[in-house]
FILOVEX-490037 format. One record per atom (N, C-alpha, C, O): x, y, z. Coordinates in steps of 0.05 Angstrom, whole numbers, plus 5000, padded with zeros to 4 digits. Layout:
! residues N
XYZ
...
This chain:
! residues 405
381324377526
380924087504
382223867513
384723857514
380823647521
381723407522
383923277510
383823257486
386423177525
387822997509
386622787495
384922627504
387922787463
386222557451
389222467436
390822627427
389522147437
391122007425
390422017394
388321937385
392622137377
392522207350
392621957331
393821757339
391521957312
392021697296
394621697279
395321877264
396121477284
400021507277
399521387246
397421307235
402421407238
402621317209
401720987203
400620887182
402420887222
402520587227
399720517218
399520357200
397320657230
395020597229
393920667196
393020487182
394220917187
394020967158
395420747137
394120637119
398420697143
398720477123
397520217127
397120077108
396820147151
394919907149
392019917131
391419757113
390520147138
388220207127
389120257094
387120297081
390920277083
391620297056
391020077048
389320037030
392419857062
392719467054
389719417057
388819277039
387919497074
385919477076
383919597048
382419437039
384019837037
383419917019
384619856991
383819986972
386519666988
387619516964
385519446947
383819336961
384619466920
383219376904
379619496908
377719466892
379619616928
377219796934
377120126930
375420236916
379120256941
379320546934
381020546914
382920396915
380820726893
383020766873
385120946880
384821106898
386820926869
389321136873
389221356857
390521346836
387421646865
386421816846
388922036837
390922096851
388522136812
390722296800
392222496814
390822586832
393822576813
395122766824
396422956794
398322886781
394923166789
395823286767
396523546768
395423666788
398323726750
399123966748
396524136743
394524056731
396924376754
394724536742
396224836739
397624956755
395624896713
397425116704
396225406714
397525616719
393025356715
391025586724
392325656759
393025886765
392525446778
392925536807
395925566806
396925726822
397525426788
400225526784
401125856782
402625986797
399625936762
399926276756
399026366789
400626506802
396926306799
395926406822
397526436847
397426626862
399426166851
401126136871
404126226861
405726276879
404926266835
407226306829
409126136833
411426196842
408125846826
409925646830
407825376823
405425376816
409925136828
407924906813
405924856835
406324836859
403524826822
401224776838
399424536824
398924536800
398624356841
397824116833
394724066844
393924246859
393123876839
390423796841
390423546845
391123376828
389223456876
388823176878
385723066873
383823126888
385522886851
382822906844
380822666857
380122466844
380022696884
378522546895
375022606890
373022566903
375322706870
372422736853
372022506833
369922466821
374522356833
374922176810
375321846823
376021636812
374321926855
374921726868
372021526864
370121596850
372121296878
368921116875
367321276887
368321386907
365021306882
362521426895
363021726887
361021866892
365121846874
365422066874
366922316892
367622546889
366922106912
368522286938
370122136952
369921896949
372222226971
374022096985
372721907005
374021707012
370321937015
369021807038
368721457033
367621337051
369521337015
369821097012
372020957032
371920737043
374021147033
376121037044
376020987074
376620787086
375021217083
374421127114
372320977121
372320817140
369921027103
367120747107
368420507103
367520307114
370420477089
371120167084
372920087102
372919857111
374720267110
376520197134
375420107153
376319907163
373120217165
372020177191
370320027187
369519927208
368419927158
366919667166
369319417166
369319227181
371219467145
373119217147
374119137168
375618937167
373519287194
374419207222
372619077239
373218977261
370119057227
367918977248
367418647248
367218507228
367318567272
367118277284
365418147267
364218287250
365017917267
362417737254
359817827270
357817847256
359517877296
357117917305
356418177297
354118187289
357718417295
357518627284
356518687256
354918857249
358018437238
357318467208
354018337210
352318417195
353618177227
350518067229
349118287238
346718277232
349718427246
347318607261
347018847242
345118997245
348918917220
348919107197
350319367206
351819357226
350019577193
351319867195
349420007187
347819977169
349920227208
347620487200
349320727198
351520717209
348820927187
350121207177
347621387176
345321337172
349321667181
347621867172
349122087150
351522157151
347422167132
349122327117
347222507100
344822427096
348222767087
346622857072
347722747041
346422807021
350022607038
350822517012
353022377010
353022127009
355422547011
357722297006
358322097020
359521907011
357522137052
358021947066
356521687061
357621467060
353321757057
351821547048
352221357030
351521127031
353721507011
354121326985
357121216992
357621046975
358821227006
361221097020
360920897035
362420707034
358820897051
358320747076
356520487052
356920247051
354920627039
352720437020
355120147007
355319907011
356320326992
358420176973
360119996991
360219756986
361720127014
364019977027
362019717042
362719477042
359419807054
357219537066
357219357045
358319137048
356019417019
355619226988
358319066986
358018826983
360619146987
362419046985
363918797004
365318607000
362818907024
363618687053
360318527061
359718417083
358818557038
356618427042
355418387067
354718177078
355218677077
353718777100
351218927095
351219107079
349018837110
346719017107
347119287118
348019297141
346319547102
346619827116
344019927109
342619887089
343520107135
341020267131
342820527134
344820547148
341420757117
342520987118
340421227121
338621267105
340821357141
338721597144
339821857132
342021927141
338222067108
338822247110
335922457102
333722397094
337122707111
335122907115
332922897090
333722817068
330322977094
328622937077
329523157051
329823077028
329823347056
330923537026
334123457021
335823607010
334523267027
338023107011
336723156982
334323176976
339323186966
338923146939
338122986926
339322776932
336422956907
335222656897
337722516886
338022286893
339622626869
341422426859
342922286879
343322046874
343922396902
345422306921
344122076935
345321866941
340922126939
339021926952
339421656933
339821436942
339121716901
337821436890
341521316882
342121086878
342921516883
346021376886
346921176913
348220966913
345721316934
345821126953
344120896950
345120686958
342020896942
339820626936
341420436919
341820196925
342520586891
344020416875
346320226887
346519996878
347920336907
350220196922
349220026939
350719916955
346619966939
345319756957
344719826988
344619627003
344220097002
343320147024
340420157021
339220237000
339320077043
336220187050
336720517057
338620587071
334520717046
335120967056
332721047065
330620977054
332821207087
330921277106
331121607105
333021747113
328621687092
329222027098
328122127121
325722107122
329122237140
328122367166
329622587172
332022607167
328122757183
328723047191
329923267175
331323197156
329523497181
329823717160
333023777153
333623897132
335023687173
338023737163
339023487176
337523317186
342623467174
343723257182
342823137205
342022907209
343323437227
343623377256
340723177266
340823037286
338523187250
336123097252
336822797250
336922607265
337122837226
337422517210
340122317232
339722077238
342022417238
343422327252
342322227282
342322007292
341822397289
339322277318
337422057307
336921867322
336422067283
335121817279
336421617272
335321397269
339421667268
341521367263
342321337292
342821107300
342521457302
343021387329
341021227347
341721037362
338321327345
335921197354
336020857341
335820637353
336120897318
335220617301
338620397310
338820147309
340420577318
342720347325
341920267354
342120027358
341120367372
340520327393
337820137400
337320047423
336720107385
333819897376
334319687367
333319477376
336119697344
336719507326
339119347332
339519127321
340919477351
343719377347
346019417327
348319387333
345019507301
346719597280
348519757293
348119877314
351219717274
353719927285
353720197265
353420217241
354220377284
354120607273
356420667262
358320627278
357220767235
359120807220
359221167222
357421317213
361821257236
360821597241
361821677215
363321547201
360621957207
361922087182
365022167185
366422167164
366322257212
369122347212
370622267238
373122237240
368522217262
370122287282
371021997297
370221937319
372121897286
373221567290
376321487285
377121517261
377621417299
380621297292
380521217260
381921317242
378420977256
378220827232
377621027209
378820997187
376221197212
375121417186
377321557180
378121607158
378521637207
381521817199
383221737187
384221877169
384221437196
385821367181
384921247154
386721257137
383321177148
382721097111
382821377105
384521437087
381321607116
382421877094
385221957091
386222087073
386421857115
390021937115
390721737088
393021737079
388721577077
391321447057
391421667028
392321607006
390321887033
390322057013
392922217019
393822347000
394022237043
396522347052
398722187040
400522297027
398621907043
400221737031
401121727003
403421716996
398821716987
398721826959
399721996946
400721976924
399322256964
400222616956
403422556963
404922626944
404522486979
407722426989
408322206967
410522276958
407722046958
409021896938
408721936910
410021856891
406422106909
406022186878
407822476874
408822516851
408122656893
409422886888
411422906919
410723056937
413822766921
415122796940
415423096953
414723166976
416723256932
417623556940
414923706941
414323756917
413023796958
410823916970
412024046995
413423967013
410524316987
410324487012
407824587025
407624697047
406624557014
403624617027
401424447011
401524416986
399524347025
397124217024
394524357032
394124467054
392924347012
390324577026
387524377021
387124286998
386224347038
384324137049
381824237055
381724407073
379824177043
377124257055
376324167080
377123937085
375024257097
374124237125
371024207128
369624407123
369723967137
367123997147
367623927173
368224077192
367423607175
367623527208
370423557212
371123667233
372023477197
374923417198
376323207194
378723217199
375122967185
375422727184
377922777161
380022707170
377922877137
379622887116
382223007126
384522907128
381423217132
384323387140
385723307164
388023387168
384423127184
385923027202
387222757193
389422707204
386322587174
387622387162
389922537146
392222537155
389222637127
391522727108
393922867125
396222847117
393123057153
394723187170
396922997184
399323037190
395122747188
397022577203
399022447186
401322447194
398222327160
399722197142
402622447138
404822397147
402022667125
403622817120
405222947134
407123047121
405122987163
406623087179
408622947190
410723047196
407822587194
409322417196
411722397179
413922367189
411322417154
412522367135
414922617125
417122607114
413222837133
414623127122
414123287147
411823377150
415423327159
414023497184
414823827183
414623987201
415923847156
415624217153
413524207128
413624377110
411724037129
409924117107
407524287122
406924257146
406224507102
403924677115
401524537102
401024507079
400524477119
397424397118
395324577125
395024637149
393424697104
391924897108
389424817104
388824707083
387324867124
384324747120
382324967111
382625187120
380724917095
378525077081
376125087094
374924867097
374725337104
372225227117
370025447103
370725687102
367325397091
365825597081
364625747111
364025677134
364626057094
364126277119
361826187130
361926157154
359626127118
356926037135
357725757152
355925677167
359325647152
360325367167
362825327180
363825097179
363925517191
365625527204
366325467232
367725637244
365525267243
365625137270
368625107274
369325207295
370425007260
373424967267
373925227275
374225217300
374125437269
375125677273
374625857310
376225977324
371325787313
370725777334
371825597354
372725667375
371825407347
372625167371
375425187370
376225117393
376925227358
379825257357
380625467382
382025437402
378925707370
379525947388
378925927424
380026047442
376725717423
375725637445
376925427459
376625397483
378325287445
379924997453
378124817464
378724687485
375624787451
373324577456
371424577432
371524747414
370024417432
368024337408
366124477418
365124427440
365224717400
363224887398
361224867376
361824957354
359224767380
357324787361
355324997348
353725097363
355525067324
354325327317
351225217312
350424997306
349925477315
346625457316
345225457296
342725417294
347125517277
345825477246
348525507228
350525627236
348225397201
349925367181
348525407160
346225327158
350225567134
348825667115
351225727094
353125877093
350125497074
353225467054
351525387032
349125357034
353025347006
352125236976
353924956981
352924746972
356424936994
357624797005
356924577025
358224557046
354724387020
353024157040
354723967047
354223817067
357123937031
358923647043
361223717058
363023567064
360924077068
362924127086
361724337111
363024497125
358024247113
356524407121
355724287149
353424317157
357924147165
358524097194
358124337218
359824517221
356024317232
355524537251
357824467270
358624667283
359224217277
361924257302
363224037294
362123837286
365724067296
368023857297
366923657318
364823657332
369123447315
368523207330
371223237351
373423327345
370723177367
372823137399
375923117383
377823277383
375722867369
377922737353
379522877331
381922897325
376722977318
378723177295
379623437303
381423557290
378223527326
378823797331
381723777344
383423947340
382223537362
384723467369
387523457347
389923517352
386323377326
388323317297
388623587288
390823697285
386523707284
386823957270
388824117290
391024197283
387724157314
389224377339
392224297341
394024467344
392824007338
395423957336
397523967313
399924017315
395723887284
397523847261
396724077237
398024077216
394724237244
393824377220
395224627222
395324697246
396224777207
397825007209
396025317212
396525507226
393925247192
391925457191
389625357177
389625187159
387625507187
384425467181
383125717169
382525907184
382725727143
381725977130
378625957123
377625737125
377126157115
374626127102
374026277081
374526517080
372826147062
371826227036
369026287036
367526177053
367726497014
365426537013
364126386997
365526286979
361126316998
359726176971
360626346945
361226226925
360626646948
360926756922
363626656909
363426586885
365926646921
368426496906
368626196905
370226076890
366726086925
366425796918
365125796895
365925616881
363425936885
361425846857
364025976835
364525846814
365326186841
367026286818
368425996821
367425846804
370025876835
371625686832
370425496814
371425416793
368325446823
366725166800
367225236776
368325096760
366325506771
366525586741
369225576729
369525506706
371625656747
374025596742
374625366733
375225346709
374625116750
374824816750
373524736724
374724566710
371324826717
370124716696
371424806677
372524636663
371825086669
372625176647
375825106641
376625026619
377425136662
380625146662
380824876662
381824796641
380224676681
381224496688
379224166676
379923926677
376824286665
375024126652
374723876672
375223646666
373823986701
372523806720
369923896727
369424126721
368223776736
366223736751
366423746779
366723526788
366323926795
366023946831
363423946836
361624016821
363423836869
360924076879
362424226897
364824196902
360524416909
361724616920
363824586937
365724736933
363924356963
365224286975
368124216970
370124266984
368024086945
369624016931
371824186916
373924096907
370824456913
372024666906
373324906925
374425116918
372724806953
372425016974
376325036971
377625236972
376824866969
380924946966
381625096946
383325276950
380325046914
380425156897
380225516902
381925686897
377125546915
376825866926
378625986940
379226216936
380125816965
381825936980
384825966963
386626096975
385325876942
387525916929
386926176909
388826326902
384326226902
383326466883
383826656908
385426836903
383026666931
382626896949
385726866959
385926936983
387926786948
390626816960
390626816986
391926986999
388926577001
388926527029
391126307034
391826157016
392026297061
393226067073
396426137071
397825947079
397526327064
400326307062
401526057044
403025887055
400626047012
401625817001
403725816990
403825966971
405725676995
408425706989
408925436969
408625216980
409625446939
409625226928
412025036934
413825076950
411824836919
409824696914
407224646926
407224576950
404624676913
402324676930
400724436916
400724386892
399224286940
397124136924
394224216937
393824276960
392624186918
389724326933
388524006928
389223876908
386923906947
384923706949
382023736942
380323846957
381623646916
379123666912
377523386922
378023156916
375823486937
374423236953
372323126945
372022896951
370823226933
368723106915
367123236882
367323466872
366023036873
364523166853
362123116854
360923176833
360723016871
357122936866
355823176873
355623266896
354723316848
353223536844
350223486837
349823336818
348523576848
346223536832
345923716805
346623956807
345123656788
345423806755
343824056760
344924266753
341724076768
340024316777
341724536791
341524776786
343324426812
344624656832
347324636818
348924796828
348024536802
350224556782
350424776763
352424916758
347524786750
346024966734
346325316750
347425526744
344925246765
344725536793
347325616796
348125836789
349325396809
352225596818
353825636795
355925766798
353225526765
354725626750
353925966742
355326166742
351425936735
350226196727
351126406755
352026626749
350926336775
351726516798
354126566798
354626796806
356226396790
359226416792
359726646765
361326836764
358026556748
358726786725
357827036731
359327226726
355527066743
354927336756
356327476767
356727706760
357627306794
359927436803
362227536792
363327746799
363027376772
365827486757
365427666734
367027716717
362627766736
361527926713
361527766682
362427886663
360727546680
360527416659
358127406654
357927386629
355927406665
353327466660
351927676672
352427746695
349827816656
349228046673
345627996667
345027946644
343828006685
341328066683
340828306693
342028426711
339028376678
337028716680
334528756674
333228606659
333428986684
330929026673
330829326662
332529476671
329129406647
328829666639
325929676628
324129506632
326029926613
322930026609
323330156576
325230296568
321430086564
321530166528
318830236528
317430186547
317930386504
315930466494
314530256482
315830096469
311630226486
310230086473
309330096452
306930116447
311230076435
310930186405
312629986383
314729856389
311429996358
313429826338
316229896338
317230126335
317529666344
320629686334
322829766360
325229756360
321029826382
322429906407
324629726418
326929776425
323029506419
324529206429
326829166411
329029096421
326629196388
328129166367
330929386369
333229296367
330329636372
332529786379
334029726398
336429726393
333229656426
333829616447
336529356446
338929366451
335029166438
336628896429
339329046404
341628956404
338629196392
340929216377
343129396389
345429366380
342729556406
343629696420
346229506439
348629546439
344429286453
346029096469
347528976452
349828946460
347228896430
349128716411
350628886405
352928816407
350429096398
352729316388
354529316410
356829336400
354529306436
355929306455
357729116456
359929176466
357428876447
358928596446
357328456463
357928216463
355128516480
354728366496
352628126483
351128216466
352327856488
351027636477
348027626490
348027606514
345727646479
343327616492
342827306492
342827166472
342527236521
340626906526
338526906530
337226696524
337227126541
334227166552
333027416542
334327626539
330627386537
328727656538
326027566551
324927356547
325127756568
322227756579
321028016573
322128236576
319027976565
317528256555
314328286568
312528146560
314328446584
311928436604
310028696602
310628886617
308228716588
306028946598
304128926618
302629116624
304028656632
301628706648
303628536671
305428376664
302728596704
303228536729
305928626735
307528486746
306228846728
308729056728
308429296729
306729386713
309829496750
309329726748
310529896728
312729996730
308829946707
310130096688
307630236681
305330166685
308630506667
306430696657
305230596632
306130426616
302630756632
301330686613
302530716584
303330946579
302830556565
305030586536
307630496540
309330546522
308330346565
310530266569
311229996570
309229856567
313429856572
313129526571
315829536590
317629696588
315729306608
317629236622
319729026611
318628816606
322429036605
323928836592
325928716614
327028856631
326228436614
328328386630
329828216606
328628106588
332928216609
334528186593
336228056611
336528146634
337727766599
339927616610
342127656584
341627626561
344327716596
346627716573
349327626586
349927626609
351027536564
353627416571
355127656560
355127756538
356927756586
358627956583
361727856585
362327616587
363428056584
366228026580
367828076611
370328066612
366428116631
367628246656
366328446665
364728576651
366928506690
365728726704
365429046690
363729216694
368129046671
368529296654
366629326632
365929546624
365929066622
364029086605
361229196614
359929376604
360629016637
358129116641
357829416649
355629506643
359229546659
359229766669
359529956639
358730186640
360529866618
360329976589
357630016579
356530216570
356629756581
353629726573
352129846585
350329976574
352529856615
350030096630
350030326627
347930456629
352430436620
353430736611
352130786586
351131006582
352130556566
351330656534
348430686544
347430906546
347230456550
344530466552
343230726571
341330866563
344330756590
343831016608
343731266589
341731406587
346231316574
346631546561
344631596545
344431836540
342931436534
340831526512
338331436522
336531356507
338031456556
335231456572
334531166577
332631186592
334830996575
334930696585
335830696613
338130706621
332930666632
334230606663
334830336662
333430176650
336930276674
338229956672
338029946701
339230116714
336429706716
336229686741
337129366740
335529196731
340129276750
340728936754
339128896777
338229026796
338828616764
337928386777
338628236802
337428026807
């Protein structure tokens, strides 16, 4: 791994001066739920309440604010699946600079529309971020527009590092900070700030299992790109770190851990229920790590909630999935006689078990059932895995075949 000059505390403090009046100082709140999990004080740094719904405005504006007059006239270009797009769009609008943002064809519609509302021209190109990024490079080369990178640049890292300054000022006594990792710009900046102010602090990075490029790159001491990434946490679904962010993580981050999509989904449910916060999957990655007991978390612990920009349709699916994983929602199908009262009896048995029926589908045709039978699909709210076992056993004991979906 090549030697890289790391971002210093003075650069981060200068970034905060530029961001005054642009980025808000987000709340640092105590979380009783997380405190119970770590066995001591635990806090959340709510970057989901930042302008544009994520931390990205910090780095984008810090970069754009330092452009010279010629670069400003040429405009800026960026590629993003969502949060960086919105950060660049707002930052360019505030600086009165033209912005063009390339987003994958399958990008979330709310994120595309939000980017347009912030004033950028959006161009949908490519099936994923890699192809959108390649299109942005081509655009920059052909037009002279200045590329605003998503993470691998000192200005971007310094801007994100202002979160670390805020954490230290809001809570001087902190032992562990947990930060989601995609391309590494956020954790690089936060670690650079906090390690300079409090060298003994422990910084833990969290990647999604299906996009854990840092673990491979750290092991091989060079940037290694993954051939494929797959996670619901699109905000941290980078297939490779940058040279600069890898150098920061190797030098300043104490541990990088992985969390599954199942745990991320459960974390989204928990933050909605217990903290009354709406997060996107990447924003809940740190919560998922705490729930899994990863990272040797010594209290006081601060977990950075990196963003809250989630498509409502995805939120609906993820919450349903999270409830299923935690045993709070159970879908199954069974068969009943095609006779009057048969469905009523089944529903009565389910209700008697204490489960709340939220959906019923009743099929005579188009399914493999015997003549005189009906296939029934039920969706029920349950109280946990033990309750699901009790319901299944109660139905099986009187002849119903329960097949989970």
